[in-house]
Biopython code that builds the backbone (N, CA, C, O; Angstrom):
import numpy as np
from Bio.PDB.StructureBuilder import StructureBuilder

atoms = [
    (1, "MET", "N", (108.901, 50.592, 94.264)),
    (1, "MET", "CA", (108.790, 51.926, 94.023)),
    (1, "MET", "C", (108.144, 52.208, 92.703)),
    (1, "MET", "O", (108.715, 52.809, 91.793)),
    (2, "SER", "N", (106.876, 51.727, 92.644)),
    (2, "SER", "CA", (106.186, 51.811, 91.340)),
    (2, "SER", "C", (105.996, 53.211, 90.882)),
    (2, "SER", "O", (105.939, 53.438, 89.673)),
    (3, "SER", "N", (105.889, 54.224, 91.805)),
    (3, "SER", "CA", (105.683, 55.616, 91.319)),
    (3, "SER", "C", (106.896, 56.092, 90.637)),
    (3, "SER", "O", (106.751, 56.976, 89.793)),
    (4, "ILE", "N", (108.110, 55.616, 90.890)),
    (4, "ILE", "CA", (109.269, 55.996, 90.197)),
    (4, "ILE", "C", (109.269, 55.336, 88.852)),
    (4, "ILE", "O", (109.587, 55.980, 87.851)),
    (5, "ARG", "N", (108.917, 54.046, 88.792)),
    (5, "ARG", "CA", (108.879, 53.243, 87.498)),
    (5, "ARG", "C", (107.805, 53.884, 86.536)),
    (5, "ARG", "O", (107.973, 53.979, 85.320)),
    (6, "ASN", "N", (106.688, 54.311, 87.213)),
    (6, "ASN", "CA", (105.611, 54.850, 86.412)),
    (6, "ASN", "C", (105.661, 56.358, 86.142)),
    (6, "ASN", "O", (104.858, 56.924, 85.400)),
    (7, "ASN", "N", (106.653, 56.966, 86.790)),
    (7, "ASN", "CA", (106.853, 58.385, 86.620)),
    (7, "ASN", "C", (105.663, 59.200, 87.271)),
    (7, "ASN", "O", (105.544, 60.394, 86.996)),
    (8, "SER", "N", (104.833, 58.609, 88.078)),
    (8, "SER", "CA", (103.676, 59.343, 88.569)),
    (8, "SER", "C", (103.988, 60.480, 89.454)),
    (8, "SER", "O", (103.317, 61.511, 89.405)),
    (9, "ARG", "N", (105.023, 60.325, 90.295)),
    (9, "ARG", "CA", (105.443, 61.416, 91.236)),
    (9, "ARG", "C", (106.107, 62.552, 90.391)),
    (9, "ARG", "O", (105.903, 63.732, 90.674)),
    (10, "SER", "N", (106.851, 62.199, 89.417)),
    (10, "SER", "CA", (107.520, 63.256, 88.545)),
    (10, "SER", "C", (106.485, 63.981, 87.752)),
    (10, "SER", "O", (106.522, 65.207, 87.648)),
    (11, "ALA", "N", (105.551, 63.239, 87.182)),
    (11, "ALA", "CA", (104.489, 63.867, 86.435)),
    (11, "ALA", "C", (103.640, 64.703, 87.291)),
    (11, "ALA", "O", (103.278, 65.804, 86.874)),
    (12, "ALA", "N", (103.287, 64.280, 88.454)),
    (12, "ALA", "CA", (102.456, 65.037, 89.367)),
    (12, "ALA", "C", (103.168, 66.373, 89.717)),
    (12, "ALA", "O", (102.555, 67.440, 89.691)),
    (13, "LEU", "N", (104.472, 66.280, 90.043)),
    (13, "LEU", "CA", (105.211, 67.482, 90.383)),
    (13, "LEU", "C", (105.321, 68.467, 89.154)),
    (13, "LEU", "O", (105.220, 69.677, 89.353)),
    (14, "LEU", "N", (105.512, 68.000, 87.976)),
    (14, "LEU", "CA", (105.563, 68.851, 86.781)),
    (14, "LEU", "C", (104.216, 69.456, 86.598)),
    (14, "LEU", "O", (104.160, 70.605, 86.159)),
    (15, "GLY", "N", (103.089, 68.789, 86.895)),
    (15, "GLY", "CA", (101.772, 69.273, 86.701)),
    (15, "GLY", "C", (101.436, 70.354, 87.663)),
    (15, "GLY", "O", (100.481, 71.093, 87.423)),
    (16, "LYS", "N", (102.188, 70.507, 88.790)),
    (16, "LYS", "CA", (101.914, 71.519, 89.702)),
    (16, "LYS", "C", (102.560, 72.872, 89.430)),
    (16, "LYS", "O", (102.238, 73.870, 90.075)),
    (17, "ILE", "N", (103.460, 72.889, 88.481)),
    (17, "ILE", "CA", (104.144, 74.064, 88.124)),
    (17, "ILE", "C", (103.175, 74.989, 87.359)),
    (17, "ILE", "O", (102.494, 74.586, 86.416)),
    (18, "ARG", "N", (103.159, 76.213, 87.808)),
    (18, "ARG", "CA", (102.247, 77.177, 87.201)),
    (18, "ARG", "C", (103.058, 78.331, 86.493)),
    (18, "ARG", "O", (104.241, 78.526, 86.773)),
    (19, "GLU", "N", (102.383, 79.078, 85.573)),
    (19, "GLU", "CA", (103.054, 80.057, 84.859)),
    (19, "GLU", "C", (103.664, 81.139, 85.782)),
    (19, "GLU", "O", (104.739, 81.664, 85.493)),
    (20, "GLU", "N", (103.006, 81.450, 86.837)),
    (20, "GLU", "CA", (103.493, 82.494, 87.698)),
    (20, "GLU", "C", (104.671, 82.056, 88.533)),
    (20, "GLU", "O", (105.223, 82.869, 89.275)),
    (21, "ASP", "N", (105.086, 80.785, 88.443)),
    (21, "ASP", "CA", (106.265, 80.298, 89.101)),
    (21, "ASP", "C", (107.530, 80.790, 88.412)),
    (21, "ASP", "O", (108.625, 80.730, 88.972)),
    (22, "GLY", "N", (107.362, 81.270, 87.201)),
    (22, "GLY", "CA", (108.490, 81.879, 86.477)),
    (22, "GLY", "C", (109.592, 80.937, 85.987)),
    (22, "GLY", "O", (110.726, 81.358, 85.756)),
    (23, "ILE", "N", (109.232, 79.616, 85.826)),
    (23, "ILE", "CA", (110.158, 78.632, 85.268)),
    (23, "ILE", "C", (109.525, 77.929, 84.196)),
    (23, "ILE", "O", (108.383, 77.500, 84.361)),
    (24, "SER", "N", (110.174, 77.748, 83.044)),
    (24, "SER", "CA", (109.713, 77.038, 81.918)),
    (24, "SER", "C", (110.155, 75.596, 81.857)),
    (24, "SER", "O", (111.116, 75.240, 82.538)),
    (25, "PHE", "N", (109.533, 74.775, 81.107)),
    (25, "PHE", "CA", (110.052, 73.404, 80.892)),
    (25, "PHE", "C", (111.435, 73.440, 80.271)),
    (25, "PHE", "O", (112.267, 72.577, 80.550)),
    (26, "GLU", "N", (111.687, 74.440, 79.423)),
    (26, "GLU", "CA", (113.052, 74.525, 78.854)),
    (26, "GLU", "C", (114.088, 74.804, 79.891)),
    (26, "GLU", "O", (115.183, 74.244, 79.847)),
    (27, "GLY", "N", (113.757, 75.686, 80.855)),
    (27, "GLY", "CA", (114.682, 75.946, 81.951)),
    (27, "GLY", "C", (114.891, 74.782, 82.846)),
    (27, "GLY", "O", (116.023, 74.461, 83.207)),
    (28, "LEU", "N", (113.778, 74.113, 83.229)),
    (28, "LEU", "CA", (113.881, 72.899, 84.045)),
    (28, "LEU", "C", (114.671, 71.818, 83.345)),
    (28, "LEU", "O", (115.472, 71.102, 83.946)),
    (29, "ALA", "N", (114.416, 71.725, 82.037)),
    (29, "ALA", "CA", (115.128, 70.659, 81.266)),
    (29, "ALA", "C", (116.610, 70.894, 81.279)),
    (29, "ALA", "O", (117.398, 69.960, 81.425)),
    (30, "GLN", "N", (116.996, 72.155, 81.124)),
    (30, "GLN", "CA", (118.428, 72.458, 81.175)),
    (30, "GLN", "C", (119.055, 72.117, 82.500)),
    (30, "GLN", "O", (120.164, 71.587, 82.574)),
    (31, "LEU", "N", (118.324, 72.430, 83.538)),
    (31, "LEU", "CA", (118.856, 72.122, 84.970)),
    (31, "LEU", "C", (118.890, 70.643, 85.188)),
    (31, "LEU", "O", (119.771, 70.142, 85.887)),
    (32, "ALA", "N", (117.949, 69.921, 84.606)),
    (32, "ALA", "CA", (117.834, 68.452, 84.853)),
    (32, "ALA", "C", (118.593, 67.693, 83.793)),
    (32, "ALA", "O", (118.545, 66.463, 83.776)),
    (33, "ARG", "N", (119.278, 68.365, 82.923)),
    (33, "ARG", "CA", (120.090, 67.700, 81.866)),
    (33, "ARG", "C", (119.278, 66.754, 80.915)),
    (33, "ARG", "O", (119.722, 65.661, 80.565)),
    (34, "THR", "N", (118.071, 67.240, 80.523)),
    (34, "THR", "CA", (117.238, 66.528, 79.695)),
    (34, "THR", "C", (116.601, 67.506, 78.709)),
    (34, "THR", "O", (117.051, 68.650, 78.642)),
    (35, "THR", "N", (115.588, 67.125, 77.947)),
    (35, "THR", "CA", (114.963, 68.002, 76.993)),
    (35, "THR", "C", (113.545, 68.425, 77.524)),
    (35, "THR", "O", (112.928, 67.768, 78.362)),
    (36, "ALA", "N", (113.104, 69.551, 76.971)),
    (36, "ALA", "CA", (111.694, 69.965, 77.333)),
    (36, "ALA", "C", (110.694, 68.951, 76.803)),
    (36, "ALA", "O", (109.653, 68.742, 77.425)),
    (37, "SER", "N", (110.972, 68.331, 75.702)),
    (37, "SER", "CA", (110.023, 67.364, 75.134)),
    (37, "SER", "C", (110.029, 66.149, 75.995)),
    (37, "SER", "O", (108.972, 65.534, 76.141)),
    (38, "ASP", "N", (111.118, 65.748, 76.577)),
    (38, "ASP", "CA", (111.108, 64.668, 77.539)),
    (38, "ASP", "C", (110.228, 64.906, 78.726)),
    (38, "ASP", "O", (109.494, 64.037, 79.195)),
    (39, "LEU", "N", (110.343, 66.187, 79.213)),
    (39, "LEU", "CA", (109.535, 66.566, 80.428)),
    (39, "LEU", "C", (108.081, 66.596, 80.081)),
    (39, "LEU", "O", (107.255, 66.148, 80.877)),
    (40, "GLN", "N", (107.719, 67.119, 78.892)),
    (40, "GLN", "CA", (106.306, 67.083, 78.455)),
    (40, "GLN", "C", (105.809, 65.669, 78.285)),
    (40, "GLN", "O", (104.679, 65.354, 78.657)),
    (41, "ALA", "N", (106.625, 64.834, 77.737)),
    (41, "ALA", "CA", (106.268, 63.384, 77.655)),
    (41, "ALA", "C", (106.080, 62.717, 78.980)),
    (41, "ALA", "O", (105.220, 61.851, 79.138)),
    (42, "CYS", "N", (106.900, 63.125, 79.956)),
    (42, "CYS", "CA", (106.747, 62.576, 81.332)),
    (42, "CYS", "C", (105.401, 63.103, 81.906)),
    (42, "CYS", "O", (104.622, 62.333, 82.469)),
    (43, "LEU", "N", (105.150, 64.377, 81.759)),
    (43, "LEU", "CA", (103.887, 64.897, 82.209)),
    (43, "LEU", "C", (102.669, 64.202, 81.604)),
    (43, "LEU", "O", (101.646, 64.027, 82.267)),
    (44, "ASP", "N", (102.794, 63.811, 80.340)),
    (44, "ASP", "CA", (101.761, 63.132, 79.600)),
    (44, "ASP", "C", (101.744, 61.587, 79.847)),
    (44, "ASP", "O", (100.973, 60.848, 79.236)),
    (45, "HIS", "N", (102.611, 61.159, 80.749)),
    (45, "HIS", "CA", (102.792, 59.674, 81.053)),
    (45, "HIS", "C", (103.158, 58.814, 79.828)),
    (45, "HIS", "O", (102.780, 57.647, 79.725)),
    (46, "GLN", "N", (103.896, 59.429, 78.923)),
    (46, "GLN", "CA", (104.383, 58.712, 77.717)),
    (46, "GLN", "C", (105.818, 58.281, 77.844)),
    (46, "GLN", "O", (106.239, 57.379, 77.120)),
    (47, "LEU", "N", (106.627, 58.903, 78.768)),
    (47, "LEU", "CA", (107.982, 58.675, 78.868)),
    (47, "LEU", "C", (108.365, 58.448, 80.374)),
    (47, "LEU", "O", (107.912, 59.210, 81.228)),
    (48, "VAL", "N", (109.123, 57.500, 80.677)),
    (48, "VAL", "CA", (109.579, 57.360, 82.042)),
    (48, "VAL", "C", (111.012, 57.907, 82.132)),
    (48, "VAL", "O", (111.904, 57.396, 81.455)),
    (49, "LEU", "N", (111.238, 58.903, 82.931)),
    (49, "LEU", "CA", (112.502, 59.485, 83.083)),
    (49, "LEU", "C", (113.352, 58.583, 84.016)),
    (49, "LEU", "O", (112.865, 58.065, 85.020)),
    (50, "PRO", "N", (114.629, 58.419, 83.644)),
    (50, "PRO", "CA", (115.575, 57.628, 84.517)),
    (50, "PRO", "C", (115.588, 58.267, 85.896)),
    (50, "PRO", "O", (115.453, 59.483, 86.027)),
    (51, "PRO", "N", (115.756, 57.421, 86.947)),
    (51, "PRO", "CA", (115.834, 57.988, 88.258)),
    (51, "PRO", "C", (116.899, 59.030, 88.458)),
    (51, "PRO", "O", (116.671, 59.944, 89.251)),
    (52, "ALA", "N", (118.029, 58.977, 87.820)),
    (52, "ALA", "CA", (119.053, 59.941, 87.913)),
    (52, "ALA", "C", (118.523, 61.314, 87.414)),
    (52, "ALA", "O", (118.783, 62.337, 88.046)),
    (53, "ILE", "N", (117.803, 61.332, 86.311)),
    (53, "ILE", "CA", (117.167, 62.579, 85.814)),
    (53, "ILE", "C", (116.126, 63.111, 86.755)),
    (53, "ILE", "O", (115.975, 64.320, 86.929)),
    (54, "GLN", "N", (115.368, 62.140, 87.393)),
    (54, "GLN", "CA", (114.307, 62.530, 88.346)),
    (54, "GLN", "C", (114.953, 63.232, 89.512)),
    (54, "GLN", "O", (114.409, 64.220, 90.003)),
    (55, "ILE", "N", (116.129, 62.744, 89.988)),
    (55, "ILE", "CA", (116.786, 63.444, 91.041)),
    (55, "ILE", "C", (117.175, 64.886, 90.638)),
    (55, "ILE", "O", (116.934, 65.814, 91.411)),
    (56, "LEU", "N", (117.754, 65.085, 89.479)),
    (56, "LEU", "CA", (118.112, 66.395, 89.051)),
    (56, "LEU", "C", (116.866, 67.293, 88.919)),
    (56, "LEU", "O", (116.873, 68.465, 89.296)),
    (57, "LEU", "N", (115.804, 66.695, 88.369)),
    (57, "LEU", "CA", (114.532, 67.446, 88.212)),
    (57, "LEU", "C", (113.962, 67.888, 89.534)),
    (57, "LEU", "O", (113.443, 68.999, 89.643)),
    (58, "ALA", "N", (114.047, 67.038, 90.551)),
    (58, "ALA", "CA", (113.553, 67.335, 91.843)),
    (58, "ALA", "C", (114.366, 68.454, 92.470)),
    (58, "ALA", "O", (113.809, 69.358, 93.091)),
    (59, "ARG", "N", (115.665, 68.397, 92.311)),
    (59, "ARG", "CA", (116.534, 69.467, 92.879)),
    (59, "ARG", "C", (116.232, 70.799, 92.236)),
    (59, "ARG", "O", (116.171, 71.832, 92.903)),
    (60, "ALA", "N", (116.035, 70.760, 90.867)),
    (60, "ALA", "CA", (115.755, 71.996, 90.116)),
    (60, "ALA", "C", (114.469, 72.607, 90.515)),
    (60, "ALA", "O", (114.356, 73.826, 90.648)),
    (61, "ILE", "N", (113.472, 71.753, 90.713)),
    (61, "ILE", "CA", (112.154, 72.289, 91.106)),
    (61, "ILE", "C", (112.194, 72.855, 92.546)),
    (61, "ILE", "O", (111.624, 73.909, 92.829)),
    (62, "ALA", "N", (112.890, 72.119, 93.449)),
    (62, "ALA", "CA", (113.019, 72.620, 94.821)),
    (62, "ALA", "C", (113.755, 73.946, 94.867)),
    (62, "ALA", "O", (113.455, 74.762, 95.738)),
    (63, "THR", "N", (114.667, 74.194, 94.011)),
    (63, "THR", "CA", (115.391, 75.426, 93.970)),
    (63, "THR", "C", (114.591, 76.528, 93.252)),
    (63, "THR", "O", (114.611, 77.672, 93.706)),
    (64, "CYS", "N", (113.941, 76.247, 92.231)),
    (64, "CYS", "CA", (113.294, 77.257, 91.418)),
    (64, "CYS", "C", (111.811, 77.549, 91.875)),
    (64, "CYS", "O", (111.291, 78.637, 91.626)),
    (65, "VAL", "N", (111.184, 76.602, 92.514)),
    (65, "VAL", "CA", (109.766, 76.709, 92.890)),
    (65, "VAL", "C", (109.673, 76.317, 94.392)),
    (65, "VAL", "O", (109.255, 75.213, 94.740)),
    (66, "PRO", "N", (110.069, 77.239, 95.233)),
    (66, "PRO", "CA", (110.071, 76.859, 96.709)),
    (66, "PRO", "C", (108.709, 76.351, 97.271)),
    (66, "PRO", "O", (108.716, 75.595, 98.243)),
    (67, "ARG", "N", (107.611, 76.720, 96.725)),
    (67, "ARG", "CA", (106.318, 76.201, 97.249)),
    (67, "ARG", "C", (106.194, 74.675, 97.038)),
    (67, "ARG", "O", (105.418, 73.984, 97.699)),
    (68, "LEU", "N", (107.031, 74.179, 96.047)),
    (68, "LEU", "CA", (106.928, 72.714, 95.739)),
    (68, "LEU", "C", (108.062, 71.955, 96.351)),
    (68, "LEU", "O", (108.263, 70.779, 96.048)),
    (69, "ALA", "N", (108.867, 72.659, 97.277)),
    (69, "ALA", "CA", (110.147, 72.046, 97.729)),
    (69, "ALA", "C", (109.842, 70.753, 98.518)),
    (69, "ALA", "O", (110.631, 69.812, 98.428)),
    (70, "VAL", "N", (108.762, 70.662, 99.268)),
    (70, "VAL", "CA", (108.497, 69.463, 100.026)),
    (70, "VAL", "C", (108.229, 68.297, 99.118)),
    (70, "VAL", "O", (108.735, 67.196, 99.333)),
    (71, "HIS", "N", (107.406, 68.549, 98.067)),
    (71, "HIS", "CA", (107.126, 67.491, 97.028)),
    (71, "HIS", "C", (108.346, 67.042, 96.355)),
    (71, "HIS", "O", (108.576, 65.848, 96.162)),
    (72, "ALA", "N", (109.172, 68.039, 95.975)),
    (72, "ALA", "CA", (110.427, 67.803, 95.224)),
    (72, "ALA", "C", (111.324, 66.970, 96.069)),
    (72, "ALA", "O", (111.960, 66.058, 95.541)),
    (73, "ARG", "N", (111.424, 67.220, 97.367)),
    (73, "ARG", "CA", (112.313, 66.442, 98.212)),
    (73, "ARG", "C", (111.867, 65.042, 98.348)),
    (73, "ARG", "O", (112.701, 64.146, 98.484)),
    (74, "ARG", "N", (110.567, 64.795, 98.318)),
    (74, "ARG", "CA", (110.019, 63.355, 98.346)),
    (74, "ARG", "C", (110.450, 62.654, 97.095)),
    (74, "ARG", "O", (110.924, 61.518, 97.125)),
    (75, "LEU", "N", (110.275, 63.364, 95.962)),
    (75, "LEU", "CA", (110.723, 62.741, 94.678)),
    (75, "LEU", "C", (112.219, 62.412, 94.620)),
    (75, "LEU", "O", (112.635, 61.351, 94.154)),
    (76, "GLU", "N", (113.012, 63.380, 95.120)),
    (76, "GLU", "CA", (114.450, 63.136, 95.204)),
    (76, "GLU", "C", (114.844, 61.962, 96.078)),
    (76, "GLU", "O", (115.692, 61.153, 95.704)),
    (77, "LEU", "N", (114.226, 61.875, 97.242)),
    (77, "LEU", "CA", (114.527, 60.681, 98.098)),
    (77, "LEU", "C", (114.075, 59.424, 97.474)),
    (77, "LEU", "O", (114.797, 58.431, 97.560)),
    (78, "GLN", "N", (112.957, 59.377, 96.859)),
    (78, "GLN", "CA", (112.434, 58.123, 96.236)),
    (78, "GLN", "C", (113.387, 57.770, 95.032)),
    (78, "GLN", "O", (113.771, 56.612, 94.867)),
    (79, "ALA", "N", (113.733, 58.729, 94.253)),
    (79, "ALA", "CA", (114.573, 58.454, 93.082)),
    (79, "ALA", "C", (115.940, 58.024, 93.524)),
    (79, "ALA", "O", (116.537, 57.151, 92.894)),
    (80, "THR", "N", (116.472, 58.611, 94.602)),
    (80, "THR", "CA", (117.778, 58.238, 95.109)),
    (80, "THR", "C", (117.756, 56.774, 95.597)),
    (80, "THR", "O", (118.716, 56.034, 95.384)),
    (81, "ALA", "N", (116.699, 56.383, 96.227)),
    (81, "ALA", "CA", (116.535, 54.990, 96.666)),
    (81, "ALA", "C", (116.490, 54.074, 95.449)),
    (81, "ALA", "O", (117.089, 52.998, 95.456)),
    (82, "ALA", "N", (115.807, 54.484, 94.441)),
    (82, "ALA", "CA", (115.698, 53.688, 93.199)),
    (82, "ALA", "C", (117.076, 53.482, 92.564)),
    (82, "ALA", "O", (117.392, 52.386, 92.102)),
    (83, "VAL", "N", (117.897, 54.541, 92.542)),
    (83, "VAL", "CA", (119.256, 54.436, 92.032)),
    (83, "VAL", "C", (120.111, 53.531, 92.842)),
    (83, "VAL", "O", (120.910, 52.767, 92.301)),
    (84, "ASN", "N", (119.956, 53.605, 94.156)),
    (84, "ASN", "CA", (120.725, 52.749, 95.048)),
    (84, "ASN", "C", (120.375, 51.311, 94.842)),
    (84, "ASN", "O", (121.275, 50.472, 94.865)),
    (85, "ILE", "N", (119.115, 50.963, 94.641)),
    (85, "ILE", "CA", (118.693, 49.607, 94.354)),
    (85, "ILE", "C", (119.245, 49.160, 93.023)),
    (85, "ILE", "O", (119.791, 48.062, 92.915)),
    (86, "GLU", "N", (119.107, 50.026, 91.964)),
    (86, "GLU", "CA", (119.615, 49.644, 90.637)),
    (86, "GLU", "C", (121.156, 49.400, 90.642)),
    (86, "GLU", "O", (121.653, 48.526, 89.931)),
    (87, "ASN", "N", (121.890, 50.188, 91.453)),
    (87, "ASN", "CA", (123.348, 50.009, 91.549)),
    (87, "ASN", "C", (123.730, 48.821, 92.421)),
    (87, "ASN", "O", (124.874, 48.369, 92.375)),
    (88, "GLY", "N", (122.849, 48.338, 93.168)),
    (88, "GLY", "CA", (123.100, 47.119, 94.031)),
    (88, "GLY", "C", (123.643, 47.575, 95.350)),
    (88, "GLY", "O", (124.086, 46.711, 96.107)),
    (89, "SER", "N", (123.659, 48.812, 95.706)),
    (89, "SER", "CA", (124.158, 49.224, 96.965)),
    (89, "SER", "C", (123.117, 48.937, 98.077)),
    (89, "SER", "O", (123.456, 48.930, 99.261)),
    (90, "ILE", "N", (121.901, 48.710, 97.697)),
    (90, "ILE", "CA", (120.825, 48.306, 98.563)),
    (90, "ILE", "C", (120.259, 46.963, 98.014)),
    (90, "ILE", "O", (119.927, 46.936, 96.828)),
    (91, "ALA", "N", (120.129, 45.904, 98.741)),
    (91, "ALA", "CA", (119.656, 44.715, 98.315)),
    (91, "ALA", "C", (118.227, 44.449, 98.771)),
    (91, "ALA", "O", (117.900, 44.693, 99.932)),
    (92, "LEU", "N", (117.401, 43.972, 97.914)),
    (92, "LEU", "CA", (116.040, 43.522, 98.333)),
    (92, "LEU", "C", (116.038, 42.060, 98.597)),
    (92, "LEU", "O", (116.621, 41.274, 97.850)),
    (93, "HIS", "N", (115.386, 41.694, 99.656)),
    (93, "HIS", "CA", (115.258, 40.290, 100.031)),
    (93, "HIS", "C", (113.791, 39.883, 100.073)),
    (93, "HIS", "O", (112.934, 40.581, 100.615)),
    (94, "LEU", "N", (113.541, 38.710, 99.470)),
    (94, "LEU", "CA", (112.157, 38.189, 99.529)),
    (94, "LEU", "C", (111.934, 37.575, 100.934)),
    (94, "LEU", "O", (110.818, 37.589, 101.452)),
    (95, "THR", "N", (112.951, 37.070, 101.503)),
    (95, "THR", "CA", (112.888, 36.541, 102.890)),
    (95, "THR", "C", (114.004, 37.199, 103.680)),
    (95, "THR", "O", (114.972, 37.686, 103.096)),
    (96, "PRO", "N", (113.884, 37.221, 104.993)),
    (96, "PRO", "CA", (114.867, 37.880, 105.812)),
    (96, "PRO", "C", (116.226, 37.185, 105.593)),
    (96, "PRO", "O", (116.267, 35.976, 105.364)),
    (97, "PRO", "N", (117.319, 37.930, 105.660)),
    (97, "PRO", "CA", (118.620, 37.291, 105.562)),
    (97, "PRO", "C", (118.954, 36.445, 106.812)),
    (97, "PRO", "O", (118.439, 36.706, 107.899)),
    (98, "ALA", "N", (119.772, 35.491, 106.649)),
    (98, "ALA", "CA", (120.125, 34.624, 107.811)),
    (98, "ALA", "C", (120.563, 35.459, 108.991)),
    (98, "ALA", "O", (121.243, 36.468, 108.802)),
    (99, "LYS", "N", (120.224, 35.103, 110.118)),
    (99, "LYS", "CA", (120.611, 35.741, 111.341)),
    (99, "LYS", "C", (120.164, 37.219, 111.378)),
    (99, "LYS", "O", (120.873, 38.103, 111.858)),
    (100, "TRP", "N", (118.964, 37.428, 110.850)),
    (100, "TRP", "CA", (118.510, 38.898, 110.812)),
    (100, "TRP", "C", (118.043, 39.264, 112.202)),
    (100, "TRP", "O", (118.157, 40.437, 112.558)),
    (101, "TRP", "N", (117.536, 38.378, 113.004)),
    (101, "TRP", "CA", (117.012, 38.741, 114.285)),
    (101, "TRP", "C", (117.812, 38.125, 115.398)),
    (101, "TRP", "O", (117.501, 38.332, 116.570)),
]
sb = StructureBuilder()
sb.init_structure("model")
sb.init_model(0)
sb.init_chain("A")
sb.init_seg("    ")
for serial, (resi, resn, name, xyz) in enumerate(atoms, 1):
    if name == "N":
        sb.init_residue(resn, " ", resi, " ")
    sb.init_atom(name, np.array(xyz, "f"), 0.0, 1.0, " ", f" {name:<3s}", serial, name[0])
structure = sb.get_structure()
């Protein structure tokens, strides 16, 4: 999930927000439990947001900017998968587990 590690999906989603959407980075930051400067740094590809923050950000954008809901949902699903991998609830295997087939 390199786009989660590189923040590219989060940055792309933040980049699609327009002034007429009526939401500021400050408002999104409050909903995502982070700071506006962190969101700006994410947009500038200078900071990688933790997957848990990306989930909250995706939910906030889906709620506040309905036209971006599809993209936000993709980010949320990808970030949720990253959290599951980090927590060990999903294991990655280089080779198939024994008796896989």
